[in-house]
PDB file of N, CA, C and O in Angstrom:
ATOM      1  N   UNK A   1       0.851  -1.168   0.000  1.00  0.00           N
ATOM      2  CA  UNK A   1       0.000   0.000   0.000  1.00  0.00           C
ATOM      3  C   UNK A   1       0.896   1.230   0.000  1.00  0.00           C
ATOM      4  O   UNK A   1       1.935   1.254   0.659  1.00  0.00           O
ATOM      5  N   UNK A   2       0.490   2.232  -0.733  1.00  0.00           N
ATOM      6  CA  UNK A   2       1.233   3.491  -0.782  1.00  0.00           C
ATOM      7  C   UNK A   2       0.441   4.545  -0.029  1.00  0.00           C
ATOM      8  O   UNK A   2      -0.782   4.613  -0.151  1.00  0.00           O
ATOM      9  N   UNK A   3       1.129   5.363   0.746  1.00  0.00           N
ATOM     10  CA  UNK A   3       0.456   6.424   1.480  1.00  0.00           C
ATOM     11  C   UNK A   3       0.003   5.948   2.846  1.00  0.00           C
ATOM     12  O   UNK A   3       0.369   4.867   3.306  1.00  0.00           O
ATOM     13  N   UNK A   4      -0.790   6.771   3.470  1.00  0.00           N
ATOM     14  CA  UNK A   4      -1.263   6.450   4.814  1.00  0.00           C
ATOM     15  C   UNK A   4      -2.593   5.715   4.749  1.00  0.00           C
ATOM     16  O   UNK A   4      -3.355   5.856   3.792  1.00  0.00           O
ATOM     17  N   UNK A   5      -2.854   4.937   5.777  1.00  0.00           N
ATOM     18  CA  UNK A   5      -4.126   4.207   5.848  1.00  0.00           C
ATOM     19  C   UNK A   5      -5.264   5.180   6.113  1.00  0.00           C
ATOM     20  O   UNK A   5      -5.064   6.277   6.635  1.00  0.00           O
ATOM     21  N   UNK A   6      -6.455   4.750   5.740  1.00  0.00           N
ATOM     22  CA  UNK A   6      -7.624   5.593   5.973  1.00  0.00           C
ATOM     23  C   UNK A   6      -7.836   5.814   7.460  1.00  0.00           C
ATOM     24  O   UNK A   6      -7.462   4.979   8.284  1.00  0.00           O
ATOM     25  N   UNK A   7      -8.433   6.935   7.792  1.00  0.00           N
ATOM     26  CA  UNK A   7      -8.725   7.271   9.183  1.00  0.00           C
ATOM     27  C   UNK A   7      -9.587   6.166   9.789  1.00  0.00           C
ATOM     28  O   UNK A   7     -10.562   5.721   9.183  1.00  0.00           O
ATOM     29  N   UNK A   8      -9.220   5.735  10.974  1.00  0.00           N
ATOM     30  CA  UNK A   8      -9.976   4.710  11.673  1.00  0.00           C
ATOM     31  C   UNK A   8      -9.548   3.291  11.320  1.00  0.00           C
ATOM     32  O   UNK A   8     -10.112   2.336  11.853  1.00  0.00           O
ATOM     33  N   UNK A   9      -8.556   3.126  10.428  1.00  0.00           N
ATOM     34  CA  UNK A   9      -8.088   1.788  10.070  1.00  0.00           C
ATOM     35  C   UNK A   9      -7.427   1.135  11.280  1.00  0.00           C
ATOM     36  O   UNK A   9      -6.558   1.731  11.917  1.00  0.00           O
ATOM     37  N   UNK A  10      -7.837  -0.072  11.588  1.00  0.00           N
ATOM     38  CA  UNK A  10      -7.308  -0.820  12.729  1.00  0.00           C
ATOM     39  C   UNK A  10      -6.509  -1.996  12.187  1.00  0.00           C
ATOM     40  O   UNK A  10      -7.087  -2.998  11.767  1.00  0.00           O
ATOM     41  N   UNK A  11      -5.187  -1.882  12.193  1.00  0.00           N
ATOM     42  CA  UNK A  11      -4.313  -2.900  11.633  1.00  0.00           C
ATOM     43  C   UNK A  11      -4.498  -4.249  12.327  1.00  0.00           C
ATOM     44  O   UNK A  11      -4.541  -5.282  11.659  1.00  0.00           O
ATOM     45  N   UNK A  12      -4.607  -4.254  13.635  1.00  0.00           N
ATOM     46  CA  UNK A  12      -4.774  -5.505  14.382  1.00  0.00           C
ATOM     47  C   UNK A  12      -6.097  -6.186  14.025  1.00  0.00           C
ATOM     48  O   UNK A  12      -6.140  -7.405  13.861  1.00  0.00           O
ATOM     49  N   UNK A  13      -7.168  -5.410  13.905  1.00  0.00           N
ATOM     50  CA  UNK A  13      -8.473  -5.971  13.548  1.00  0.00           C
ATOM     51  C   UNK A  13      -8.447  -6.517  12.117  1.00  0.00           C
ATOM     52  O   UNK A  13      -9.037  -7.562  11.841  1.00  0.00           O
ATOM     53  N   UNK A  14      -7.769  -5.817  11.211  1.00  0.00           N
ATOM     54  CA  UNK A  14      -7.667  -6.277   9.824  1.00  0.00           C
ATOM     55  C   UNK A  14      -6.895  -7.585   9.750  1.00  0.00           C
ATOM     56  O   UNK A  14      -7.263  -8.488   8.999  1.00  0.00           O
ATOM     57  N   UNK A  15      -5.832  -7.685  10.524  1.00  0.00           N
ATOM     58  CA  UNK A  15      -5.036  -8.914  10.546  1.00  0.00           C
ATOM     59  C   UNK A  15      -5.859 -10.074  11.106  1.00  0.00           C
ATOM     60  O   UNK A  15      -5.805 -11.182  10.573  1.00  0.00           O
ATOM     61  N   UNK A  16      -6.609  -9.835  12.160  1.00  0.00           N
ATOM     62  CA  UNK A  16      -7.448 -10.872  12.763  1.00  0.00           C
ATOM     63  C   UNK A  16      -8.511 -11.338  11.772  1.00  0.00           C
ATOM     64  O   UNK A  16      -8.752 -12.537  11.638  1.00  0.00           O
ATOM     65  N   UNK A  17      -9.148 -10.392  11.076  1.00  0.00           N
ATOM     66  CA  UNK A  17     -10.161 -10.734  10.074  1.00  0.00           C
ATOM     67  C   UNK A  17      -9.537 -11.577   8.975  1.00  0.00           C
ATOM     68  O   UNK A  17     -10.116 -12.585   8.568  1.00  0.00           O
ATOM     69  N   UNK A  18      -8.364 -11.182   8.486  1.00  0.00           N
ATOM     70  CA  UNK A  18      -7.704 -11.898   7.389  1.00  0.00           C
ATOM     71  C   UNK A  18      -7.374 -13.339   7.769  1.00  0.00           C
ATOM     72  O   UNK A  18      -7.359 -14.221   6.910  1.00  0.00           O
ATOM     73  N   UNK A  19      -7.112 -13.579   9.041  1.00  0.00           N
ATOM     74  CA  UNK A  19      -6.804 -14.928   9.500  1.00  0.00           C
ATOM     75  C   UNK A  19      -8.058 -15.789   9.633  1.00  0.00           C
ATOM     76  O   UNK A  19      -7.958 -17.009   9.768  1.00  0.00           O
ATOM     77  N   UNK A  20      -9.231 -15.171   9.597  1.00  0.00           N
ATOM     78  CA  UNK A  20     -10.494 -15.895   9.778  1.00  0.00           C
ATOM     79  C   UNK A  20     -11.210 -16.194   8.468  1.00  0.00           C
ATOM     80  O   UNK A  20     -12.251 -16.851   8.474  1.00  0.00           O
ATOM     81  N   UNK A  21     -10.677 -15.730   7.355  1.00  0.00           N
ATOM     82  CA  UNK A  21     -11.353 -15.942   6.076  1.00  0.00           C
ATOM     83  C   UNK A  21     -10.554 -16.899   5.198  1.00  0.00           C
ATOM     84  O   UNK A  21      -9.339 -17.039   5.337  1.00  0.00           O
ATOM     85  N   UNK A  22     -11.274 -17.550   4.293  1.00  0.00           N
ATOM     86  CA  UNK A  22     -10.659 -18.388   3.280  1.00  0.00           C
ATOM     87  C   UNK A  22     -11.068 -17.832   1.921  1.00  0.00           C
ATOM     88  O   UNK A  22     -12.253 -17.787   1.590  1.00  0.00           O
ATOM     89  N   UNK A  23     -10.079 -17.409   1.138  1.00  0.00           N
ATOM     90  CA  UNK A  23     -10.363 -16.845  -0.178  1.00  0.00           C
ATOM     91  C   UNK A  23     -10.644 -17.986  -1.143  1.00  0.00           C
ATOM     92  O   UNK A  23      -9.885 -18.954  -1.200  1.00  0.00           O
ATOM     93  N   UNK A  24     -11.733 -17.881  -1.906  1.00  0.00           N
ATOM     94  CA  UNK A  24     -12.184 -18.962  -2.777  1.00  0.00           C
ATOM     95  C   UNK A  24     -12.018 -18.668  -4.257  1.00  0.00           C
ATOM     96  O   UNK A  24     -11.668 -19.557  -5.034  1.00  0.00           O
ATOM     97  N   UNK A  25     -12.269 -17.423  -4.653  1.00  0.00           N
ATOM     98  CA  UNK A  25     -12.138 -17.102  -6.080  1.00  0.00           C
ATOM     99  C   UNK A  25     -11.952 -15.602  -6.272  1.00  0.00           C
ATOM    100  O   UNK A  25     -12.278 -14.788  -5.409  1.00  0.00           O
ATOM    101  N   UNK A  26     -11.415 -15.278  -7.440  1.00  0.00           N
ATOM    102  CA  UNK A  26     -11.219 -13.882  -7.826  1.00  0.00           C
ATOM    103  C   UNK A  26     -11.621 -13.757  -9.286  1.00  0.00           C
ATOM    104  O   UNK A  26     -11.069 -14.435 -10.152  1.00  0.00           O
ATOM    105  N   UNK A  27     -12.587 -12.884  -9.553  1.00  0.00           N
ATOM    106  CA  UNK A  27     -13.049 -12.640 -10.916  1.00  0.00           C
ATOM    107  C   UNK A  27     -12.716 -11.200 -11.284  1.00  0.00           C
ATOM    108  O   UNK A  27     -13.210 -10.263 -10.657  1.00  0.00           O
ATOM    109  N   UNK A  28     -11.881 -11.027 -12.296  1.00  0.00           N
ATOM    110  CA  UNK A  28     -11.516  -9.695 -12.767  1.00  0.00           C
ATOM    111  C   UNK A  28     -12.587  -9.259 -13.769  1.00  0.00           C
ATOM    112  O   UNK A  28     -12.825  -9.935 -14.770  1.00  0.00           O
ATOM    113  N   UNK A  29     -13.226  -8.126 -13.490  1.00  0.00           N
ATOM    114  CA  UNK A  29     -14.304  -7.625 -14.343  1.00  0.00           C
ATOM    115  C   UNK A  29     -13.819  -6.613 -15.370  1.00  0.00           C
ATOM    116  O   UNK A  29     -14.337  -6.555 -16.485  1.00  0.00           O
ATOM    117  N   UNK A  30     -12.817  -5.811 -14.991  1.00  0.00           N
ATOM    118  CA  UNK A  30     -12.358  -4.749 -15.873  1.00  0.00           C
ATOM    119  C   UNK A  30     -10.984  -4.281 -15.432  1.00  0.00           C
ATOM    120  O   UNK A  30     -10.678  -4.279 -14.239  1.00  0.00           O
ATOM    121  N   UNK A  31     -10.159  -3.887 -16.384  1.00  0.00           N
ATOM    122  CA  UNK A  31      -8.850  -3.315 -16.079  1.00  0.00           C
ATOM    123  C   UNK A  31      -8.564  -2.169 -17.039  1.00  0.00           C
ATOM    124  O   UNK A  31      -9.067  -2.136 -18.162  1.00  0.00           O
ATOM    125  N   UNK A  32      -7.755  -1.243 -16.579  1.00  0.00           N
ATOM    126  CA  UNK A  32      -7.216  -0.201 -17.456  1.00  0.00           C
ATOM    127  C   UNK A  32      -5.860   0.205 -16.893  1.00  0.00           C
ATOM    128  O   UNK A  32      -5.677   0.269 -15.678  1.00  0.00           O
ATOM    129  N   UNK A  33      -4.912   0.479 -17.787  1.00  0.00           N
ATOM    130  CA  UNK A  33      -3.568   0.837 -17.334  1.00  0.00           C
ATOM    131  C   UNK A  33      -2.967   1.920 -18.220  1.00  0.00           C
ATOM    132  O   UNK A  33      -3.269   2.039 -19.407  1.00  0.00           O
ATOM    133  N   UNK A  34      -2.110   2.695 -17.589  1.00  0.00           N
ATOM    134  CA  UNK A  34      -1.198   3.593 -18.292  1.00  0.00           C
ATOM    135  C   UNK A  34       0.190   3.186 -17.804  1.00  0.00           C
ATOM    136  O   UNK A  34       0.337   2.167 -17.129  1.00  0.00           O
ATOM    137  N   UNK A  35       1.196   3.966 -18.138  1.00  0.00           N
ATOM    138  CA  UNK A  35       2.545   3.647 -17.665  1.00  0.00           C
ATOM    139  C   UNK A  35       2.678   3.749 -16.148  1.00  0.00           C
ATOM    140  O   UNK A  35       3.519   3.076 -15.550  1.00  0.00           O
ATOM    141  N   UNK A  36       1.845   4.593 -15.519  1.00  0.00           N
ATOM    142  CA  UNK A  36       2.021   4.847 -14.089  1.00  0.00           C
ATOM    143  C   UNK A  36       0.780   4.610 -13.232  1.00  0.00           C
ATOM    144  O   UNK A  36       0.861   4.684 -12.006  1.00  0.00           O
ATOM    145  N   UNK A  37      -0.367   4.327 -13.850  1.00  0.00           N
ATOM    146  CA  UNK A  37      -1.607   4.129 -13.092  1.00  0.00           C
ATOM    147  C   UNK A  37      -2.373   2.925 -13.635  1.00  0.00           C
ATOM    148  O   UNK A  37      -2.322   2.622 -14.827  1.00  0.00           O
ATOM    149  N   UNK A  38      -3.066   2.263 -12.755  1.00  0.00           N
ATOM    150  CA  UNK A  38      -3.900   1.127 -13.167  1.00  0.00           C
ATOM    151  C   UNK A  38      -5.165   1.098 -12.324  1.00  0.00           C
ATOM    152  O   UNK A  38      -5.180   1.534 -11.173  1.00  0.00           O
ATOM    153  N   UNK A  39      -6.221   0.574 -12.926  1.00  0.00           N
ATOM    154  CA  UNK A  39      -7.485   0.364 -12.241  1.00  0.00           C
ATOM    155  C   UNK A  39      -7.908  -1.082 -12.484  1.00  0.00           C
ATOM    156  O   UNK A  39      -7.844  -1.582 -13.607  1.00  0.00           O
ATOM    157  N   UNK A  40      -8.342  -1.742 -11.413  1.00  0.00           N
ATOM    158  CA  UNK A  40      -8.814  -3.126 -11.517  1.00  0.00           C
ATOM    159  C   UNK A  40     -10.152  -3.226 -10.792  1.00  0.00           C
ATOM    160  O   UNK A  40     -10.252  -2.910  -9.607  1.00  0.00           O
ATOM    161  N   UNK A  41     -11.171  -3.666 -11.512  1.00  0.00           N
ATOM    162  CA  UNK A  41     -12.459  -3.946 -10.881  1.00  0.00           C
ATOM    163  C   UNK A  41     -12.568  -5.454 -10.741  1.00  0.00           C
ATOM    164  O   UNK A  41     -12.339  -6.189 -11.701  1.00  0.00           O
ATOM    165  N   UNK A  42     -12.916  -5.917  -9.548  1.00  0.00           N
ATOM    166  CA  UNK A  42     -12.951  -7.348  -9.296  1.00  0.00           C
ATOM    167  C   UNK A  42     -14.058  -7.718  -8.318  1.00  0.00           C
ATOM    168  O   UNK A  42     -14.605  -6.872  -7.611  1.00  0.00           O
ATOM    169  N   UNK A  43     -14.367  -9.007  -8.303  1.00  0.00           N
ATOM    170  CA  UNK A  43     -15.218  -9.595  -7.277  1.00  0.00           C
ATOM    171  C   UNK A  43     -14.432 -10.745  -6.669  1.00  0.00           C
ATOM    172  O   UNK A  43     -14.079 -11.696  -7.367  1.00  0.00           O
ATOM    173  N   UNK A  44     -14.160 -10.664  -5.385  1.00  0.00           N
ATOM    174  CA  UNK A  44     -13.471 -11.725  -4.654  1.00  0.00           C
ATOM    175  C   UNK A  44     -14.497 -12.434  -3.779  1.00  0.00           C
ATOM    176  O   UNK A  44     -15.271 -11.793  -3.068  1.00  0.00           O
ATOM    177  N   UNK A  45     -14.492 -13.757  -3.838  1.00  0.00           N
ATOM    178  CA  UNK A  45     -15.408 -14.555  -3.035  1.00  0.00           C
ATOM    179  C   UNK A  45     -14.618 -15.236  -1.921  1.00  0.00           C
ATOM    180  O   UNK A  45     -13.552 -15.806  -2.153  1.00  0.00           O
ATOM    181  N   UNK A  46     -15.163 -15.165  -0.715  1.00  0.00           N
ATOM    182  CA  UNK A  46     -14.483 -15.770   0.428  1.00  0.00           C
ATOM    183  C   UNK A  46     -15.493 -16.372   1.392  1.00  0.00           C
ATOM    184  O   UNK A  46     -16.683 -16.060   1.356  1.00  0.00           O
ATOM    185  N   UNK A  47     -14.990 -17.234   2.245  1.00  0.00           N
ATOM    186  CA  UNK A  47     -15.808 -17.876   3.274  1.00  0.00           C
ATOM    187  C   UNK A  47     -15.331 -17.392   4.641  1.00  0.00           C
ATOM    188  O   UNK A  47     -14.132 -17.302   4.906  1.00  0.00           O
ATOM    189  N   UNK A  48     -16.297 -17.085   5.497  1.00  0.00           N
ATOM    190  CA  UNK A  48     -15.989 -16.693   6.870  1.00  0.00           C
ATOM    191  C   UNK A  48     -17.043 -17.315   7.768  1.00  0.00           C
ATOM    192  O   UNK A  48     -18.236 -17.053   7.617  1.00  0.00           O
ATOM    193  N   UNK A  49     -16.598 -18.130   8.692  1.00  0.00           N
ATOM    194  CA  UNK A  49     -17.491 -18.817   9.630  1.00  0.00           C
ATOM    195  C   UNK A  49     -18.614 -19.542   8.891  1.00  0.00           C
ATOM    196  O   UNK A  49     -19.785 -19.438   9.258  1.00  0.00           O
ATOM    197  N   UNK A  50     -18.235 -20.283   7.835  1.00  0.00           N
ATOM    198  CA  UNK A  50     -19.155 -21.117   7.058  1.00  0.00           C
ATOM    199  C   UNK A  50     -20.196 -20.325   6.271  1.00  0.00           C
ATOM    200  O   UNK A  50     -21.227 -20.877   5.885  1.00  0.00           O
ATOM    201  N   UNK A  51     -19.943 -19.045   6.030  1.00  0.00           N
ATOM    202  CA  UNK A  51     -20.826 -18.218   5.215  1.00  0.00           C
ATOM    203  C   UNK A  51     -20.028 -17.649   4.040  1.00  0.00           C
ATOM    204  O   UNK A  51     -18.882 -17.229   4.200  1.00  0.00           O
ATOM    205  N   UNK A  52     -20.651 -17.642   2.856  1.00  0.00           N
ATOM    206  CA  UNK A  52     -20.004 -17.074   1.681  1.00  0.00           C
ATOM    207  C   UNK A  52     -20.245 -15.569   1.610  1.00  0.00           C
ATOM    208  O   UNK A  52     -21.335 -15.085   1.916  1.00  0.00           O
ATOM    209  N   UNK A  53     -19.214 -14.844   1.201  1.00  0.00           N
ATOM    210  CA  UNK A  53     -19.282 -13.390   1.056  1.00  0.00           C
ATOM    211  C   UNK A  53     -18.590 -13.002  -0.236  1.00  0.00           C
ATOM    212  O   UNK A  53     -17.768 -13.754  -0.760  1.00  0.00           O
ATOM    213  N   UNK A  54     -18.926 -11.822  -0.748  1.00  0.00           N
ATOM    214  CA  UNK A  54     -18.246 -11.283  -1.912  1.00  0.00           C
ATOM    215  C   UNK A  54     -17.812  -9.845  -1.648  1.00  0.00           C
ATOM    216  O   UNK A  54     -18.532  -9.058  -1.033  1.00  0.00           O
ATOM    217  N   UNK A  55     -16.632  -9.533  -2.125  1.00  0.00           N
ATOM    218  CA  UNK A  55     -16.104  -8.177  -2.075  1.00  0.00           C
ATOM    219  C   UNK A  55     -16.004  -7.685  -3.516  1.00  0.00           C
ATOM    220  O   UNK A  55     -15.234  -8.227  -4.309  1.00  0.00           O
ATOM    221  N   UNK A  56     -16.784  -6.661  -3.853  1.00  0.00           N
ATOM    222  CA  UNK A  56     -16.749  -6.053  -5.186  1.00  0.00           C
ATOM    223  C   UNK A  56     -16.083  -4.699  -5.018  1.00  0.00           C
ATOM    224  O   UNK A  56     -16.594  -3.832  -4.309  1.00  0.00           O
ATOM    225  N   UNK A  57     -14.929  -4.516  -5.676  1.00  0.00           N
ATOM    226  CA  UNK A  57     -14.145  -3.299  -5.472  1.00  0.00           C
ATOM    227  C   UNK A  57     -13.546  -2.824  -6.787  1.00  0.00           C
ATOM    228  O   UNK A  57     -13.260  -3.614  -7.687  1.00  0.00           O
ATOM    229  N   UNK A  58     -13.367  -1.528  -6.869  1.00  0.00           N
ATOM    230  CA  UNK A  58     -12.579  -0.917  -7.937  1.00  0.00           C
ATOM    231  C   UNK A  58     -11.328  -0.351  -7.266  1.00  0.00           C
ATOM    232  O   UNK A  58     -11.397   0.608  -6.497  1.00  0.00           O
ATOM    233  N   UNK A  59     -10.191  -0.961  -7.573  1.00  0.00           N
ATOM    234  CA  UNK A  59      -8.923  -0.615  -6.913  1.00  0.00           C
ATOM    235  C   UNK A  59      -8.050   0.229  -7.823  1.00  0.00           C
ATOM    236  O   UNK A  59      -8.013   0.023  -9.036  1.00  0.00           O
ATOM    237  N   UNK A  60      -7.353   1.175  -7.227  1.00  0.00           N
ATOM    238  CA  UNK A  60      -6.420   2.051  -7.932  1.00  0.00           C
ATOM    239  C   UNK A  60      -4.990   1.695  -7.525  1.00  0.00           C
ATOM    240  O   UNK A  60      -4.719   1.411  -6.359  1.00  0.00           O
ATOM    241  N   UNK A  61      -4.081   1.714  -8.502  1.00  0.00           N
ATOM    242  CA  UNK A  61      -2.674   1.407  -8.261  1.00  0.00           C
ATOM    243  C   UNK A  61      -1.801   2.456  -8.933  1.00  0.00           C
ATOM    244  O   UNK A  61      -2.191   3.053  -9.937  1.00  0.00           O
ATOM    245  N   UNK A  62      -0.613   2.675  -8.369  1.00  0.00           N
ATOM    246  CA  UNK A  62       0.384   3.560  -8.968  1.00  0.00           C
ATOM    247  C   UNK A  62       1.693   2.794  -9.111  1.00  0.00           C
ATOM    248  O   UNK A  62       2.067   2.014  -8.236  1.00  0.00           O
ATOM    249  N   UNK A  63       2.387   3.027 -10.227  1.00  0.00           N
ATOM    250  CA  UNK A  63       3.670   2.392 -10.499  1.00  0.00           C
ATOM    251  C   UNK A  63       4.785   3.362 -10.163  1.00  0.00           C
ATOM    252  O   UNK A  63       4.839   4.474 -10.689  1.00  0.00           O
ATOM    253  N   UNK A  64       5.668   2.935  -9.287  1.00  0.00           N
ATOM    254  CA  UNK A  64       6.751   3.811  -8.840  1.00  0.00           C
ATOM    255  C   UNK A  64       7.981   2.970  -8.532  1.00  0.00           C
ATOM    256  O   UNK A  64       7.898   1.968  -7.822  1.00  0.00           O
ATOM    257  N   UNK A  65       9.120   3.382  -9.070  1.00  0.00           N
ATOM    258  CA  UNK A  65      10.397   2.698  -8.823  1.00  0.00           C
ATOM    259  C   UNK A  65      10.321   1.194  -9.093  1.00  0.00           C
ATOM    260  O   UNK A  65      10.823   0.387  -8.310  1.00  0.00           O
ATOM    261  N   UNK A  66       9.683   0.828 -10.215  1.00  0.00           N
ATOM    262  CA  UNK A  66       9.628  -0.566 -10.608  1.00  0.00           C
ATOM    263  C   UNK A  66       8.633  -1.427  -9.859  1.00  0.00           C
ATOM    264  O   UNK A  66       8.688  -2.653  -9.958  1.00  0.00           O
ATOM    265  N   UNK A  67       7.716  -0.814  -9.105  1.00  0.00           N
ATOM    266  CA  UNK A  67       6.766  -1.567  -8.284  1.00  0.00           C
ATOM    267  C   UNK A  67       5.380  -0.934  -8.363  1.00  0.00           C
ATOM    268  O   UNK A  67       5.251   0.290  -8.392  1.00  0.00           O
ATOM    269  N   UNK A  68       4.327  -1.786  -8.397  1.00  0.00           N
ATOM    270  CA  UNK A  68       2.947  -1.314  -8.327  1.00  0.00           C
ATOM    271  C   UNK A  68       2.518  -1.224  -6.873  1.00  0.00           C
ATOM    272  O   UNK A  68       2.793  -2.127  -6.083  1.00  0.00           O
ATOM    273  N   UNK A  69       1.838  -0.127  -6.514  1.00  0.00           N
ATOM    274  CA  UNK A  69       1.354   0.092  -5.154  1.00  0.00           C
ATOM    275  C   UNK A  69      -0.155   0.333  -5.168  1.00  0.00           C
ATOM    276  O   UNK A  69      -0.664   1.102  -5.984  1.00  0.00           O
ATOM    277  N   UNK A  70      -0.847  -0.320  -4.274  1.00  0.00           N
ATOM    278  CA  UNK A  70      -2.278  -0.078  -4.065  1.00  0.00           C
ATOM    279  C   UNK A  70      -2.426   1.290  -3.430  1.00  0.00           C
ATOM    280  O   UNK A  70      -1.757   1.585  -2.440  1.00  0.00           O
ATOM    281  N   UNK A  71      -3.292   2.132  -3.983  1.00  0.00           N
ATOM    282  CA  UNK A  71      -3.464   3.479  -3.423  1.00  0.00           C
ATOM    283  C   UNK A  71      -4.867   3.755  -2.908  1.00  0.00           C
ATOM    284  O   UNK A  71      -5.056   4.584  -2.017  1.00  0.00           O
ATOM    285  N   UNK A  72      -5.867   3.049  -3.476  1.00  0.00           N
ATOM    286  CA  UNK A  72      -7.239   3.364  -3.080  1.00  0.00           C
ATOM    287  C   UNK A  72      -8.171   2.282  -3.605  1.00  0.00           C
ATOM    288  O   UNK A  72      -7.867   1.609  -4.590  1.00  0.00           O
ATOM    289  N   UNK A  73      -9.293   2.125  -2.948  1.00  0.00           N
ATOM    290  CA  UNK A  73     -10.300   1.214  -3.424  1.00  0.00           C
ATOM    291  C   UNK A  73     -11.678   1.736  -3.027  1.00  0.00           C
ATOM    292  O   UNK A  73     -11.845   2.385  -1.995  1.00  0.00           O
ATOM    293  N   UNK A  74     -12.655   1.435  -3.872  1.00  0.00           N
ATOM    294  CA  UNK A  74     -14.016   1.869  -3.553  1.00  0.00           C
ATOM    295  C   UNK A  74     -15.001   0.806  -4.028  1.00  0.00           C
ATOM    296  O   UNK A  74     -14.712   0.039  -4.947  1.00  0.00           O
ATOM    297  N   UNK A  75     -16.148   0.774  -3.397  1.00  0.00           N
ATOM    298  CA  UNK A  75     -17.219  -0.111  -3.807  1.00  0.00           C
ATOM    299  C   UNK A  75     -17.983   0.606  -4.912  1.00  0.00           C
ATOM    300  O   UNK A  75     -18.371   1.761  -4.740  1.00  0.00           O
ATOM    301  N   UNK A  76     -18.205  -0.061  -6.049  1.00  0.00           N
ATOM    302  CA  UNK A  76     -18.910   0.612  -7.143  1.00  0.00           C
ATOM    303  C   UNK A  76     -20.376   0.858  -6.794  1.00  0.00           C
ATOM    304  O   UNK A  76     -20.990   0.103  -6.040  1.00  0.00           O
ATOM    305  N   UNK A  77     -20.914   1.922  -7.356  1.00  0.00           N
ATOM    306  CA  UNK A  77     -22.325   2.226  -7.161  1.00  0.00           C
ATOM    307  C   UNK A  77     -23.159   1.209  -7.911  1.00  0.00           C
ATOM    308  O   UNK A  77     -22.776   0.754  -8.988  1.00  0.00           O
ATOM    309  N   UNK A  78     -24.290   0.857  -7.345  1.00  0.00           N
ATOM    310  CA  UNK A  78     -25.181  -0.121  -8.004  1.00  0.00           C
ATOM    311  C   UNK A  78     -26.319   0.583  -8.668  1.00  0.00           C
ATOM    312  O   UNK A  78     -27.175  -0.062  -9.274  1.00  0.00           O
TER     313      UNK A  78
END
């Protein structure tokens, strides 16, 4: 990740959540790239406590010093 975390981000809670889920699939819906920026829209399916969930996000990335960095993500409007 590049930059600072969003206000109210709890690193310990995020780590605990990540240890409780099992990622099942990733479907890429759309991508766009330039030399320094990329956008990826995806749906990730995961299981948590025997329940299926989906995360639909549009993620932004920046390319800097030979590496891509996640900079932002948002849930698309329905």
